[in-house]
C-alpha positions as CSV (number, residue, x, y, z in Angstrom):
1,M,-5.1,-166.5,5.3
2,N,-6.0,-169.4,3.1
3,V,-3.0,-171.9,3.1
4,S,-4.9,-174.1,0.6
5,L,-4.7,-171.3,-2.0
6,F,-1.0,-171.0,-1.3
7,R,-0.4,-174.7,-2.1
8,H,-2.4,-174.4,-5.3
9,A,-0.6,-171.2,-6.2
10,F,2.8,-172.8,-5.9
11,M,1.6,-176.0,-7.8
12,L,0.4,-173.8,-10.7
13,I,3.7,-171.9,-10.7
14,L,5.6,-175.2,-10.8
15,L,3.5,-176.5,-13.7
16,S,4.1,-173.2,-15.5
17,L,7.8,-173.4,-15.0
18,I,7.9,-177.0,-16.2
19,G,5.8,-176.1,-19.3
20,G,8.2,-173.3,-20.0
21,L,10.9,-175.9,-20.6
22,F,9.0,-177.3,-23.5
23,I,8.1,-174.1,-25.4
24,H,10.5,-175.0,-28.2
25,A,8.6,-178.3,-28.9
26,M,5.1,-176.7,-29.1
27,A,3.2,-176.2,-32.3
28,I,2.5,-172.6,-31.3
29,P,5.5,-171.5,-29.2
30,R,4.1,-168.0,-28.5
31,L,1.0,-169.6,-27.0
32,G,3.2,-171.8,-24.9
33,L,5.0,-168.7,-23.6
34,S,1.6,-167.2,-22.9
35,A,0.7,-170.4,-20.9
36,H,3.9,-170.0,-18.9
37,T,3.3,-166.3,-18.2
38,I,-0.4,-166.9,-17.3
39,G,0.4,-169.7,-14.9
40,V,3.0,-167.6,-13.0
41,I,0.8,-164.6,-12.9
42,S,-2.3,-166.7,-11.8
43,G,-0.2,-168.3,-9.1
44,T,0.8,-164.9,-7.8
45,L,-2.8,-163.8,-7.9
46,L,-3.9,-166.9,-5.9
47,I,-1.2,-166.0,-3.3
48,A,-2.7,-162.5,-3.0
49,I,-6.2,-163.8,-2.7
50,G,-5.0,-166.2,0.0
51,V,-3.4,-163.4,2.0
52,I,-6.6,-161.3,2.0
53,W,-9.0,-164.2,2.5
54,Q,-10.1,-163.2,6.0
55,N,-11.3,-159.9,4.5
56,F,-14.0,-161.6,2.4
57,H,-17.4,-161.4,4.1
58,L,-19.2,-164.4,2.6
59,S,-21.3,-167.3,3.7
60,D,-19.6,-170.7,3.7
61,A,-21.2,-171.6,0.4
62,Q,-20.2,-168.3,-1.2
63,G,-16.6,-168.8,0.1
64,A,-16.5,-172.2,-1.5
65,W,-17.7,-170.8,-4.8
66,L,-15.1,-168.0,-4.5
67,K,-12.2,-170.4,-3.8
68,W,-13.1,-172.9,-6.5
69,S,-14.0,-170.3,-9.2
70,W,-10.5,-168.7,-8.7
71,L,-8.8,-172.1,-8.7
72,Y,-10.8,-173.3,-11.8
73,S,-10.1,-170.1,-13.8
74,S,-6.4,-170.2,-12.9
75,Y,-5.7,-173.8,-13.7
76,I,-8.0,-174.1,-16.7
77,N,-6.7,-170.9,-18.3
78,W,-3.2,-172.3,-18.0
79,L,-4.4,-175.7,-19.3
80,A,-6.2,-174.2,-22.3
81,C,-3.1,-172.3,-23.3
82,I,-0.8,-175.3,-22.9
83,V,-3.2,-177.6,-24.8
84,G,-3.6,-175.0,-27.6
85,A,0.2,-174.5,-27.8
86,F,0.9,-178.3,-28.0
87,L,-2.0,-179.2,-30.3
88,G,-2.0,-176.1,-32.5
89,A,-5.4,-174.6,-31.5
90,G,-5.2,-170.9,-32.2
91,K,-8.6,-169.6,-33.1
92,M,-9.4,-168.3,-29.6
93,T,-5.9,-166.8,-29.2
94,P,-5.2,-165.1,-32.6
95,L,-2.4,-162.8,-31.4
96,A,-0.4,-165.5,-29.7
97,A,-1.2,-168.1,-32.5
98,A,-0.3,-165.7,-35.3
99,G,-3.0,-167.1,-37.5
100,H,-2.4,-170.8,-36.8
101,I,-5.6,-172.7,-36.7
102,G,-6.0,-176.4,-35.7
103,N,-8.5,-179.0,-36.7
104,D,-12.1,-178.6,-35.6
105,A,-12.0,-181.0,-32.6
106,I,-8.9,-179.3,-31.2
107,E,-10.4,-175.8,-31.7
108,I,-13.7,-176.9,-30.1
109,L,-11.8,-178.2,-27.1
110,A,-9.8,-175.0,-26.7
111,S,-12.9,-172.9,-27.2
112,V,-14.9,-174.7,-24.5
113,L,-12.0,-174.4,-22.1
114,F,-11.5,-170.7,-22.7
115,I,-15.2,-169.9,-22.5
116,S,-15.5,-171.7,-19.2
117,V,-12.5,-169.7,-17.9
118,A,-14.3,-166.5,-18.9
119,I,-17.5,-167.6,-17.0
120,S,-15.6,-168.7,-13.9
121,S,-13.5,-165.6,-13.9
122,F,-16.6,-163.4,-13.8
123,I,-17.9,-165.4,-11.0
124,A,-14.6,-165.2,-9.1
125,V,-14.3,-161.4,-9.6
126,G,-18.0,-160.8,-8.8
127,L,-17.9,-162.8,-5.6
128,S,-14.6,-161.1,-4.6
129,L,-16.2,-157.7,-5.0
130,W,-19.3,-158.8,-3.1
131,G,-17.2,-160.3,-0.4
132,L,-15.1,-157.1,0.1
133,R,-18.1,-154.9,0.5
134,R,-18.5,-152.9,3.7
135,V,-20.3,-154.9,6.3
136,S,-21.6,-153.1,9.4
C-alpha cells in the first residue's frame, strides 16, 4: 500500500467538495460540476492505485514517475476544470461549457493545463500497465 497516495486522494476529494460549494458562483457552473466530479473520481482512483501499489514491478525511478504522473494528472485535471469554470474558459470543454469561450489568455492557460493532463495521464496509464506485467 502507498499511504502517501491515500493522503493525496483525500486532499483532492476535500478540495473537490469545497469547490462544489461554489458552483453557483462560477462563470461556467456545468464545468464547476465537472471539476467536482473529476476530483472525487480521481481521489477514488488514487486510493485504488495506493491499494495495489505493491503489485507494480517497477524500478525506483519508474515508481516515482508512476506516482507523480498519477498525482499530477489528478490534481491538474481538477485544477484546469475549476479554473475554467471560474474564469470562463470553455474552448477545451465544449460540452460542459455549452459554447462559452473566454479571452485568449484564459483559454491558453486552460489549454496548456488540459494538454499537460493528457500527456501525464498517458504516462501514468502506460507505466501502470508496464508495472503490472507478469514478472518471472
